[in-house]
N, C-alpha and C positions, 0 to 999 in steps of 0.2 A: 115408527110402527112397532107394535109389540107382537111377539110371536105367540099365537094361539092356533088351535086347529082350524078356525074359520076366519081369522083376522079380527080386527076390532079390539075392544078392551079385553084385558085378561079375565077370563071366567074359568076358574079352575074346575068347576063342575063339568065343563064341556071337554076337558082335556083327556088325553089317553090315560087310562087307569095306571097309576103307579109312576107317572112321569112328571109329577108336580115340580120336583126339584130341577129336572131338566129344563122345563119351561121357565122357571124362575131364573136360573143361571143364564139362560140365553137372553131373557129380557133385560137382566142387569147389564150384560155385555153390550146389547144393542143400545141401551141408554147411554152408556159410556162412549161408545163409538159415535153416536149422534152428537154428543157434546164436543167432539174433536179435542182441541187443546184446552178446553175448560174442564177443570177438575170437578168431580161430583162427590159429595159427601155421602157416607152411609145413611145418614138420616134423610137426605133428599131421596135417595133410592128407595128407602123404606116407605116414605110418604107417597111418592109418585106411583110406585108399583104395588102398594098395599101388601108389602111383605114384612113380617115382624123384624125388628131391628137386629135381634140376636141371630136370626137366620141370614140376614144380609151380611153380617160380619163373617159368618161361617162360609158362605158362598164366595165372598170376596177373597177370603184366605185361599180357597182353591184356585180362583182365577189368578191371584198373585203368585202362588207357587208355580203355576204353569206359565207365568210371564205373559198372560193375556192382559193384565192390568198392572200398574205400578202406583205406589204412593206418591203423591205430590207433597213434598216437604212443607211448602209454604202454606197450603190450605188444609192439609191433612185429609184431602179427598183422594180420588182415584182418577187416573187417566189411562188411555190405551197403552199397553205394553208392547214390547218388541215382537211378540209372536201374534199380535192381534191383526192378522190379515183375514178379514171375513168377507171382503168384496172382491172376488176374483176378476171382475171386469175392470179394475183399476189399471191405468197404464203404469209404466215403470216409475215415473216421477211421483205419482200418487202413492204407489206402493212403498216407496222409500220414505215419503212423508208419514204415511200411516204407521209404518213399522218403527221408525227411528226418531220421530218427532219428540216423543217423551224423553228419550235419552239426551237429545240436544237441549231441551229446556232444563233438564236436571243439571247438565254440565254448566250451562250459562249461569244458573242460579247458584251452583256450588262454588265455582271458581271465578266468576265475574267477567269472563272473557266471552266475546262473541263466538258463537258456535253455529256452523253452517252444514247443510246437507248438500251433497253433489251427486248428480246422476250422470253415469257414463254413457256416451254414445260413440262407439268406434274409437277414433283417435282423440276425441274431445270429451269434456265434461261440462255440465251446466249447474249453476247454483239454483237449487229448487226450494230452499228454505234457509232463513237466517234468523237466529235468535240473539238479540243483543244482551250483553252482560251488564254488570252493575258498576264496573270500574269507571272512574271519571273520564278516562280516555279509552275509546274503543277503536280497534283496527277493523276496517271493513275491506277485506281483500277482494271481494266480488259483490256485484249488485245481483239482486234476484233476476234470474233469467239470463245472466251473462254467461257466454260461452268462453271456455278456456281450452287451449290445446294442452294435451297431456305433456307434462314437463315444466309447466309454468306454475310454480308455487307448491307449497306443501300439500295442498288439497289434491293435487294430481300425483304427487310422489306416493301418497298413500295407496293409490290405485296401481301405479307402475310397479311399486315394490312387491305387490302381491301377485303380479303376473309372471309367467315364465320369462326368463331373461331374454330369450330369442324374440318373443313377442314384444316385450317392452322396448328392446333395442330397435326393432323394426318401426315401432310407433315414433320413437324419438327421431329416427332418420327422416321419416316422412314429415315431421313437424319442425325439423331443424331450422329451416330458413325463418319461419315465423317466430320461433323461440329466440333466435339470435336478435331479432328486432325488438322483442317485447321484454326479455329478461332484464331486470335491474342488475342482477349479478351476471357472471359470465357463464358460458356454456360449460366450461370445465368445472366451475363451482357446482352447477346443477348436477353434473354426472357424479361428482364426489358425494353430494347430498343423497343421490339415489342409491349409491353403494352403501352409504351409512344407514339409509332407511331400510335396505334389505337386511342388514345385520340386526337392526333394532326390532324389525317386525312391524314397523309403522312408519308413515311418512314424517320426515322432520327436515326443516330448513329454516334459514333466516337470511335476511337481506337478499332474497332471491327474486321475488315478484314485487315486494313493497319494501323500500329502504327503511331500516330501523325496526322491521316487524319480524316476529318469529311465529312459526306455526307447527302444529302436529296434526296428523290425520291418520285415522284408521280406515282400512278398506271395509266396504259393506258388501255382503254376499247375498245372492239368491241361489240356493243350492251350492254348486261349485263355481258359479260364475261371479266375477268381481263386477258389481253393478254401479259402484259409486264410492263415496267416502264421507265420513263425518269429521269435521275439521274445526280446530280451535285456533284462533289468531289473537296475538297480543303483542305488546311492545317488548322488544328484546331488552333484557336486563336482569337484575338480581331477583325481582319479584317473580318474573316468569321462570327463571331457573329454579327458584325455591319451590314452585308449585308443580314443576314438570313431572317428577316421579309420581306424585299423587294423582295427577291427571292421567298418566299412563295406566296406573293401577285401576283407576275408575273405569276407563274404557275397556280394559282387559276384562274386568268383572262384568260389565254391562253387555259386552259383545261376545263373551265366552271365548276369548283368545287364550 
């Protein structure tokens, strides 16, 4: 659907006087949102919306500066950015996907590791999106829709490390019996990784939920609330260690940490 005063195709002669640019930028944003994970090129936007290409580039620059859209490096098109929440009726899982999907795709393309989005619900979290990387061997720590108790893996440490310690400790005590059954590593190792994650400012662990795997996770916020995490999983080793600092810098810049 394109935004015009009366619906239907864009007819600028029917629009509020002096508001042509506002209609155009909203129509561009709507088109990009409708495409979801598919990037849209400036030329496609120009042809579909009948907006001159130089004008499209100027309006995209505004949307990019405000982080409503981001560049897709592979296609040189544009996708939804992290501030692009334009549908308030979305549930939490859908809002996380809408806001952070582009970051997950960019991370997977840039570093080659599987990147996942998790949504928190009380003492648990659920994998709501998984983007596979390009390395020959991929680590899949969670299936889509799989529930995890907080404390099981780096994806959950990214959430716990961002919570007040009293709240996080209470969650761990409630999850303790299940964690002791499901952890590949020990309970003591998990608590040490949590303490380390608090110092780092992001979740980090290895050999905890999947043997031989390492992961890092940054918390996701809605206002002041910790609502989930974005997580990268890979094989533990020199290649992972060599990329770690760059991955951390990437997420700090994309998530404004």
